[in-house]
Residue, then its C-alpha position, 0 to 999 in steps of 0.5 A: x468776122x464781126x467784132x461784136x455780135x448781139x442778138x435780140x431774140x424778141x425782135x428777131x422773132x417779131x420780124x420772123x412772125x411779121x414776114x410769115x403772117x403779114x408779108x407773105x399773106x400780102x403777096x398772096x392777096x396781091x396776086x389774087x388782086x392782080x389776077x382779078x384785074x387781069x381777068x377783067x382787063x382781058x374779058x372782052x378780048x377775042x382770038x388766038x392771041x387772047x388764048x395764048x395770053x390767058x395760057x401764059x397767065x394761067x400756067x406761068x404768071x399766076x402760079x408764080x405770083x400766088x405760090x412761088x413769091x409767097x413761098x420764097x418770102x415764107x422761106x426767108x422767115x423759116x431761115x430767120x427762125x432757124x437762125x434764131x434757134x441756132x444762135x440761142x442754142x449756141x449761146x446756151x451751150x457757151x453759157x453751160x461751158x462757162x458754168x462748168x469751167x467756173x465749177x472746176x469742170 
């Protein structure tokens, strides 16, 4: 267990917003750029191997890059936000208990 715990809610909230609004969106944009690049690279390719490669990209790679990765990043922002809320609530609860004890309650 930590000997000292300090929370900077402002900083934590800023990081949560950055993860959600910058990093997750960057992965989405990178996925689109990757798709465009791959589509251009295989545009002149003919044959069954192209069909199978295209199916792999469309059915597996693109959905993972465009949906799963940004969703995982956003989920980390969600966890951080929930932790901020929980830590803030616990801190307020402890403060109320101390105030009650100070008042003889």
